[in-house]
C-alpha positions in Angstrom: 135.9 35.2 51.0 134.9 35.4 47.1 135.2 38.6 45.2 132.9 39.1 41.8 134.6 39.6 38.8 132.2 40.2 35.8 130.0 37.2 36.1 132.4 34.7 38.1 133.7 34.7 41.5 137.4 34.3 42.6 139.0 33.8 45.9 141.8 36.2 46.9 145.1 35.4 46.0 143.8 33.2 42.8 145.6 34.9 40.1 143.2 35.9 37.1 143.1 37.9 33.9 139.9 40.3 33.8 138.4 40.6 30.6 139.4 44.1 28.8 135.8 44.5 28.2 135.2 44.8 32.0 137.9 47.4 32.4 136.9 49.4 29.7 133.2 49.5 30.9 134.3 50.5 34.0 136.5 53.4 33.0 133.6 54.6 30.9 131.2 54.4 34.0 134.0 56.4 36.2 134.1 59.1 33.4 130.3 59.4 32.9 129.6 59.6 37.1 132.3 62.0 37.5 130.4 64.5 35.3 127.1 64.5 36.8 126.5 67.3 39.4 125.5 66.5 42.9 121.8 67.0 43.8 120.7 68.8 47.0 117.2 67.9 48.4 114.9 70.9 47.8 113.8 72.7 51.0 111.2 74.9 51.8 112.0 77.3 54.8 108.6 78.5 55.1 107.0 74.8 55.2 109.8 73.8 57.4 108.7 76.4 60.0 105.3 74.8 60.2 106.3 71.0 59.9 104.4 69.0 62.7 102.4 71.8 63.7 98.9 71.3 64.2 96.2 73.5 62.1 93.0 73.4 64.4 89.7 72.8 62.4 86.4 72.4 63.5 86.2 71.9 67.3 88.6 69.1 67.8 90.3 68.4 64.4 93.5 69.3 63.2 95.6 69.1 59.9 99.6 68.8 60.3 102.6 68.2 57.6 104.6 65.1 58.6 106.7 65.2 55.7 107.3 66.6 52.1 109.3 66.3 48.8 109.8 68.9 46.3 108.9 72.6 45.8 108.1 75.1 42.9 111.8 74.6 42.0 111.0 70.7 41.4 108.1 71.6 39.1 110.4 73.9 37.0 113.4 71.5 36.9 111.0 68.3 36.0 109.2 70.5 33.1 112.6 71.6 31.8 114.0 68.0 32.2 117.3 69.1 33.5 119.6 68.5 36.6 120.5 70.9 39.5 118.9 74.1 40.1 118.7 75.5 37.0 119.8 79.0 35.8 116.6 80.3 34.8 115.6 83.3 36.6 112.7 83.6 39.2 109.9 85.6 37.2 111.0 82.9 34.4 110.2 79.9 36.7 106.6 81.7 37.8 105.8 82.2 34.1 106.6 78.5 33.1 104.4 77.2 36.3 101.9 79.4 35.3 101.9 78.2 31.6 101.9 74.6 33.0 98.9 75.5 35.1 96.9 77.4 32.5 97.2 74.5 29.8 96.9 71.5 32.5 100.3 70.1 32.1 100.0 67.9 35.1 102.9 65.7 35.1 105.4 68.3 36.4 103.1 68.9 39.4 103.2 65.2 40.3 107.1 65.4 41.3 105.9 66.8 44.6 104.5 65.0 47.2 103.4 65.8 50.6 102.2 63.7 53.7 99.5 64.9 56.4 98.4 63.9 59.5 94.7 64.5 60.0 92.1 64.4 62.4 88.4 64.6 61.0 84.8 63.5 61.7 84.1 60.3 60.1 81.2 61.8 58.2 83.5 64.0 56.4 86.6 61.2 56.0 83.9 59.4 54.1 84.0 62.2 51.6 87.6 62.9 51.9 88.8 59.0 51.0 86.9 59.0 48.0 89.9 60.6 46.3 91.6 57.5 45.7 94.8 59.0 44.2 96.6 59.1 47.8 98.2 56.8 50.3 96.2 56.2 53.2 96.6 54.6 56.6 93.8 55.4 59.0 93.4 54.9 62.9 92.0 51.4 63.4 89.0 51.1 65.8 89.5 47.1 65.4 93.2 47.2 66.9 92.6 50.0 69.2 90.1 51.8 71.5 87.9 54.7 69.4 89.4 58.1 69.8 86.9 59.8 72.4 86.0 62.8 70.8 83.1 63.6 68.3 82.3 66.9 66.5 79.7 69.3 68.3 77.4 71.4 66.8 76.8 74.9 68.3 73.2 76.2 68.2 73.6 78.5 65.6 75.4 76.2 63.4 72.6 73.8 62.4 72.1 74.6 58.6 68.9 73.9 56.6 68.6 71.8 53.4 69.1 73.4 50.3 65.8 73.9 48.3 67.7 73.5 45.0 70.5 71.0 45.8 69.7 67.7 47.3 73.3 67.2 48.6 73.5 70.8 50.0 72.7 73.2 52.8 71.6 76.7 52.3 71.0 78.9 55.7 70.6 78.2 59.0 67.8 77.5 61.6 66.6 79.6 64.2 69.2 79.4 67.3 66.5 78.7 69.6 65.6 75.4 67.6 69.4 74.8 67.3 69.6 75.0 71.0 67.3 71.8 71.5 69.7 69.9 68.9 72.7 70.6 70.4 71.4 69.5 73.5 70.2 65.9 72.1 73.6 65.5 70.0 75.6 65.9 73.6 73.1 63.7 75.1 73.5 61.0 72.0 77.1 61.4 72.3 77.4 60.5 76.0 74.8 57.6 75.5 76.8 56.1 72.6 80.1 56.6 74.4 78.8 54.9 77.8 77.4 52.0 75.9 80.8 51.5 73.7 83.1 51.7 77.0 80.6 49.3 78.7 81.3 46.8 75.9 84.8 47.4 75.8 84.8 46.8 79.8 82.5 43.4 79.1 85.3 42.1 76.8 83.3 42.7 73.5 85.5 42.6 70.4 86.4 46.3 69.5 85.2 45.4 65.8 82.0 45.0 67.1 81.6 47.4 70.1 82.1 50.0 67.7 79.1 49.9 65.7 76.8 52.3 67.2 79.4 55.0 67.6 78.0 58.3 65.7 79.4 59.4 62.4 80.6 62.6 63.9 83.5 60.4 66.1 86.9 61.5 65.0 89.2 59.2 62.9 93.1 60.0 62.4 94.8 59.2 59.4 98.2 59.9 57.2 97.5 60.9 53.9 100.2 61.0 51.3 99.2 62.7 47.8 101.3 64.3 45.0 100.7 68.1 44.2 98.6 67.4 41.1 95.9 65.1 42.8 96.0 67.4 45.9 95.0 70.5 43.9 92.1 68.3 42.3 91.2 67.3 45.8 91.3 71.3 46.9 89.4 72.3 43.4 86.4 70.0 44.6 86.6 70.4 48.5 87.2 74.2 48.4 84.1 74.8 46.3 81.2 76.7 47.8 79.0 73.6 47.0 81.0 71.3 49.2 80.1 70.3 52.8 81.3 72.8 55.2 83.1 70.4 57.4 85.2 69.2 54.9 85.4 72.5 53.1 87.1 74.0 56.2 89.6 71.3 56.1 90.5 71.7 52.5 91.0 75.8 53.2 93.1 74.9 55.9 95.4 72.8 53.6 95.3 75.4 50.7 95.7 78.7 52.6 98.0 77.7 55.6 100.3 74.7 53.9 100.4 74.7 50.1 100.3 78.6 49.9 103.7 78.2 51.9 105.2 75.0 50.2 104.8 76.3 46.4 103.7 79.6 46.5 104.0 80.2 42.6 101.8 77.2 42.2 99.5 78.2 44.4 98.8 81.6 42.9 98.5 79.8 39.6 96.1 77.4 40.9 93.8 80.6 42.6 94.1 82.2 39.1 93.3 79.2 36.6 91.0 77.0 38.8 89.7 78.4 41.7 89.0 82.1 40.4 88.2 81.4 36.8 85.3 80.9 34.8 84.6 77.9 32.4 82.2 78.0 29.4 80.5 75.5 27.0 80.1 76.5 23.4 76.6 77.1 23.9 77.2 79.6 27.0 79.9 81.1 24.6 77.6 81.7 21.9 75.0 83.6 24.2 77.8 85.9 25.5 79.1 86.7 22.1 75.2 87.6 21.0 75.3 89.7 24.3 78.4 91.5 23.6 77.3 92.6 20.0 74.1 93.7 21.5 71.9 90.9 20.3 69.8 90.1 22.8 67.0 88.6 20.4 69.9 86.3 19.2 70.8 85.3 22.6 67.3 84.3 23.6 67.2 82.2 20.1 70.1 80.1 21.3 68.8 79.6 24.7 65.3 78.6 23.3 67.2 76.3 20.9 68.8 74.9 23.2 65.4 74.0 25.5 66.3 76.3 28.3 63.2 78.6 28.2 60.3 76.2 28.4 57.4 77.8 30.0 56.2 76.8 33.3 53.7 78.0 35.7 55.8 80.8 37.0 58.3 81.9 34.3 60.3 79.1 32.9 60.8 75.8 33.9 63.8 75.1 35.8 66.9 74.2 33.7 70.2 73.7 35.8 72.2 74.6 33.0 70.3 78.1 32.4 70.7 78.7 35.9 74.4 78.2 36.0 75.0 80.8 32.9 72.9 83.3 34.7 75.1 82.8 37.7 77.9 83.4 35.2 76.5 86.6 33.4 76.2 88.1 37.0 79.8 87.6 37.9 80.5 89.4 34.5 78.0 92.2 35.1 75.9 91.2 32.2 72.1 91.4 32.1 70.3 88.3 31.4 68.7 88.7 28.1 65.8 86.4 28.9 64.5 88.1 31.5 
């Protein structure tokens, strides 16, 4: 047996003289560590109560919390660069979190992390996985048999293509038409699953047998992400322009999980991100003209920016102008060029 002393090794029973510098260093280290406060892991009782509880999404999907690190308190602690629980009052913690959110100071929010277990249709998962700021481990259909579940669409849930958004939907088809599509969908699912099972039973490799499964087939994954990037994910996927299916997952994560985990942060996020309104310099100039009753000036600004080009039926379509018109409606302001 040997003991390490400084940079060398000695045998028990062998007399040696340890350098004074090593002894002094050890004394200083002991003195310094004695003054450091012992930390306790932040826990959130409201989140602990739902740990592992699946929240149902769609017809056979779910989201559940597997583990988490940090809380609102951790965000405040990181912002103040202090140890322990801190000495500030709760209302001051809330004010600091709102300040950080308002001014987009993101680093303190990265101190919190959460790990979710999700079951989601593959078409929605394709959008989900585009957020590349998380750690992911997905169920593999090369190693395991594909999950025997696929998302079904009710007759009244078939959506129409949006006329103004190539990647969106608007309104629903007639339910009678939907009944035909729902029956066809069920038939397709049964056929695809039967062919898949026949291939597996015949010894076809799982990685090849799966290739004709529909995108509605459910997959599962563990998804670990810090709070800053989770809020960015939610700001995009809770938006009304996102696909309905992934929006339902985002709503569950936000309303049922993040709101319990970091309530001050969730409140600030809703105020400053989801329910706020951003304006460009041009938009602000138009609003300032409206505020002082100068509708002619507002029209002049819009004209200068190419928003009011004449078309067959009124003005030519201009997305930027239409977005401002929607903002003016939210502010209960009349559109000056109508």
